[in-house]
N, C-alpha and C positions, 0 to 999 in steps of 0.2 A: 545095724552093727557095722562097726569100721571094718574094711578090708585094706590089705597092702595096696591095692589100686586107688581106693579113696584117700590113703596117705600120700601117695606120689601125685595125685591131680590136685590135692587142695592144699598140701603143706610141702611139696616138693622133696619128699623124703624117696629116695631111689636107691635101690640095693639092698634094702632091709625088707625083712618078713614081719607081717603083723602077728603078735602072741596073743593078745587079749586087750579089752576096753575095760576099763574099772571106772565106776562112778562114784566120787567120793566128795563130801563135802560141798556139792552143788558144782563141782568140776569134772571134767572129761579126762582120763589118764588113759593114753595108748601106748602099750608096752610093746617094744620093738626089739628085734635082734637083726643083726647084719647076716645076710646069705652067706653060706659057707664057701661058695664057689667066688663070692664077691670081695673076699678078703684080700687085704695088703698089707704090706710092712711100712710102719710108719716112717722106719729109717732110710729104706733102700728102694720101696716100691716094689719088692718082691712080691710074685703071685701067692695065692691061698696054698698051693702043694709045697711051699717052701716053709709053711708057718706050722706051727705046735701051740695048741693052747695052753696057757701056763699061769691063769687067774682070773678073776672075775671082778667087775666094778659095775655100779648102776650110777647114771646121772640123768636128771629130770630137766627138760628145757621146753620153755614157755612157747606155745604157737599161737596161731591164730585164734581168736575167740569165735564161738558159734554163737551167734545173737549175743545175748549178755552173759553166758556160759562160758568160763575160762577152759581153755584146752591146753594139755601138756603132752609132751612125749617122754616116755621112761626109756631110757636106752640101756638095754642089758648087755653090757660090753664085755671084752676080755683083754688080758695081756696076753701077747704073742711073742712068742721065741721064734727068731727067724734064723734059719740054717744058712743064709746068704752073708747077711752081715755080723750074725753071732749075738745080737742085742735081743732084749727082752723089754718091749715097749708095749704100751695100750694101743689098741686099735685106732687109726684115724676116723675122725667123725666129717662125715661129708656135708651133713645139713645144717651145721653152725661153724662160726668163726672163732677160731682160737679157745679161749676160756670162757666165752660167752655161754649165758645160759638162756638164750632164746634162739628159735630157727632165724635161718636167713629170710624164710617167707615172712616172717613177722618184721624183720629189717625193711624188706623192700615194701611191705604196708605202710609201715610209719614214714617212710620217705614220701610215698604217695600223699598220704594224709596231711603231711607237712607242707605241701605244695598249696594247699586251700584252706588249712586252720590253722590255728594257734597251737604251741606246744601243748599247752595246758588242756585244749580241746581234745587233742588227739591222745593224751594220756587218759584223760577221764572215759573217753569212747573205749579204749583198748584196756582200761583197768590196769594200768602200770605206772611207775612213777615218771614223773616230768623229766628227770634226770636221764632216764633210759632213753626217752624220745629225743632228747636234746643231743646226746651224744651220738645217737645213730645217724640222726641227720646232720650233725656237725662233721661225722667222719665222711658222709656222703657228699657233702659240699667241698671237704678237702680234695676228695679224689677226683671230682668234676674239674675244681680249679687247676690241678696239676696238669690235666688235659687240655686246658685252655693255651692256644697259640698267639702269640703276639706279631708274628712274622707280615700279617697283612695290614697292621695298622696303619693309616696314613695321616689321618686327621683326629687331634684328640682336645678336649676341653677341659680345664682345671679351673676350680672352685673351691671354698670351703663352705662348711655349715657347721652350725652349733650342735655339739654333740649333748651337751647339758648346760644348765645355767653356771654362770661364774666364769663366762668366757674360755670355755672347753671349746676347742675347734677340732676338725678335723678336715684335712685335704683329701679330695676325692678327683681321679681321673677318668674321663669318659671317653671311650671309641666313639666318635661321631656318627659313623658309619654302620656301626652294629647296635649303638645303644647300649652297649655293656659298660659297667663300671670296672675298669681294670687295674685300678691301685687306689688303696686308701692308707691313710697314714694321721695319727694323731698330730695336731699342730697346724698352723698354716704359715710356717716359715719357710725358708730355702731347704732346710733339713728334711722338711716333710716330702720335698718332689726330688731332690737330687738322686738319692739311690735309685728311684725308679727310673729317672733319665739316664742314668748310667747302665741299667739294666737293658733299655732300648738299644742304647749305644753298643753294648758288648754282644746284642744279638743281631746287630746289622739292620735293624728294622729303619726302612725309608721313609721316615716321619717327613710329610710336607710343609704342615703348620698347626701351630698350638693356639687356641682361642682362651685368652684369659681376660681378666680385669685389668686394672693398672697398678696392680700389686707390685711394688719393687722388688719383694721377696721373690716371687715367681720369676721376674724378668731376670733377675740376678743369677737364680738356679738353671734357667735354661740357656743364658748366654754362657754360663761357665760349662756345661756340658754338651750343649747342641747350638753352638754358635752359627750354625749355616741354617738352622730351622726358622722360617718365619714364624713371626709372633703377630696373632692378630687380636686386637682390642674389640671387646664385646660391647656391642651397641646399646645394650640394655643398661650397663654399668656407666657408659658415658652421659646418657640421657638422664641418669639418676643423679649423675653431678649437677648438669644444668638445673635441674628441679631442686636441688640442695641450694644451688647459686641464687634462684629466683625466690625461694623462701627465707634465706637470710637477708637477702635484699628487702624484702617486705617488711622482715621485722625490724631491721634498721630503721626503715621509713616510718614504722610505727611508733617508735621510741622517740623520733624526733618531731613528728607532727602533732597538732592538736586539732581539737574543734572538728568541722564537717570534713576535712580530709583524712582525719585519723579515722572517723566513723565508717568512711567508704572503704579503707583499708580491712578494717576488721571483718572477719568471716570471709576473707577473700582466698584463704590458703588453698583450698581443694579446687576453686576456680582456676587459680592460676597453676597449679599442678597438672590438671586435665589437659588433653590435647584438643585441639579446636575442634577437630572433626566429632569430637565426643560431648561437645556443649549443646544444651536445649536452648531454646528460643529465649526463656527467661534468664539462663546464664550469659547468653550473647548481649543481651539488653544491660545486663550489670556490667560485663567487660567493657561495653562502650561507654557507660557511664564512668568507669575506671581510667578509660582513656583520656577522657575530657579533664579530669580532676588531676591525674597524676600520669604525665607523660613519660618519666623515666622508667616507673613500674611497667607501663605497657610495652615500651621498648624492651625490655627484659623478657616481657613475655614472648614478644615477637623473636628475639633472638633464640629462646628455647626453642620455639616453633620451627625455625628455620634450621636449627643443628639437628632435629629430628629427621629433616629431609636428606641430610647427607647420604644416609644409607640407601636411599632410594635413586641416586644417581647410577647412570646406566654404565659408566667405566670410570677409570682412574682419570683418564685425561679430562673428564667433565668434573670430578670429585676434587682433583687436586685446587684449582682454582677457587672453587667453591669454599673449601676449608680454609684457603689462605684469606680469602674476602672476610670470610666468618670472624676469625680471629682479630683481624684488623679491626673490624665493626665493633667486635667486644672491648676492644682495647679504647676504641674512641667514645664510646659511650660515657666512660668515666666512673662507671659501676665497679665498685671494689670487688666485688664477689665474681662477678663476670670476667674482670681482667685477670683474676687469679685463675679463673677456668680457662681462658684463652691461653695464658702461659703454659698450664698443663697439657692442653691439647697439642700446643706446638712442640712442647719436649717429646710427645708420643706420635708425631705427625706420621713418622713413617710406619708405624705399627697399625695406625688408623686407617691409612691408605692401602695398607697388605689386605684389608677386607675385600677389595675390588679385584684380587687375583685370586683368592680361595673362598670368599663368600661363606665362611663360618663363623658361628658365634657359640657363647655358652648357654643359649637358649634352651637346648635340651637337657643340658646338666640343671639349669634353674628349673624346669618342670620335674625333674626327677627327685628333686628336693621335696615335693609333696608326697611322694611315694615314702621317701625315707621319714618322713614326719608320722606317716600313718603306721609304717613300721615300729617307730619306736612308742607310738600310742598303744598299740595294740599288746606290747610285750611289756607295758607299762614301765619302761626303761631297760637298759642291758647291763647287767653286771659284768657278764663275759664277754669282752672287747673283742677277742678273736672271733667269737661266734658272730657279733655284730657285724663284723667286716666280711665274714663269709656270706652273710645274708645280703649285704650291700653288693657283691659281687654277681650275685645271681637275681637282683632285684627287678631286671627287665622281664624276666619271664614268671615272676610270682603273681600268684592272684589272691590279693586280699581278702580275708573272710570278714563279711560284714554281715550283721543280722538281718533278716528281712528276705 
């Protein structure tokens, strides 16, 4: 049989006395009433001796289940007339929030479950609707987000990812020191980033550098709001441009060549995109054959590999002449796509060399994209964009639920 002590320790109900326990339709109902000396006025918080009981009401609240059996609290409440404020109000309820029909203890348990399971699994386990679980967890995330401070942010990374098919993108900002996503906004233009940058400026955040790809939209936003902050271009995206240049070069040559030279080029795409250190012996032999039959494409491969070495330079003094030499060499080859790449790198030269001052990249954010994909797959997509963004803000400490 349940007791007042049992209800306190298991459901967090304090200041109430247990009247009786009822078993009905496979559920457990605990009937409770507030202790006389624990009564307070809902309006002015006057103590029990200033109150007169003036009516009754009854409310039922869902509590934590006992195994598979649902558990409810039935409150036998009273309306109270207060001699201090002169109002007649219902007694305050300490174990539930506002007009909600479930206990705070159940809310806390839902929040814990949502850290390790999906909304659907948590709802099925507790025997409640998925909408209740989502709203409880969503409100918890909102409160946690309000407590987050941006004052210590020094390095951030900015990138975008696809929210869904049809070129729908979302811009996200990552604190590179804590691994937390601190901003998200639909779109990948300057408008998706500018409001957040203004927020950092208003809060006088001492931002030192921002890692981004070569997006003109992001560069424009940063220069407009934070012109003194260093911009660092990400190695991953620059190397991706070099890989695209060598792939386009190979395709152009395939269209122009015939016979044996064309046969050698066919099927070399992934060979040319791989790093030299990752090539097996058979791949190295094929690369040698390619060098003998198509010297321009081999030079393009060496250019791509040389560019990868740029970020391993010890300091700016060594990296600057290396970059200038690479740009000159790319122009001298006469390869159209590498000449275009060289012009692009020359345009962004200062932001490439800023890497040797701050040594940051969007790499951690690229890695977090995998977690975002897992989150979307678990939910089979998100209809509530606010909830999706809240989940992103706490993705760094979430434990995805996997079978097995």
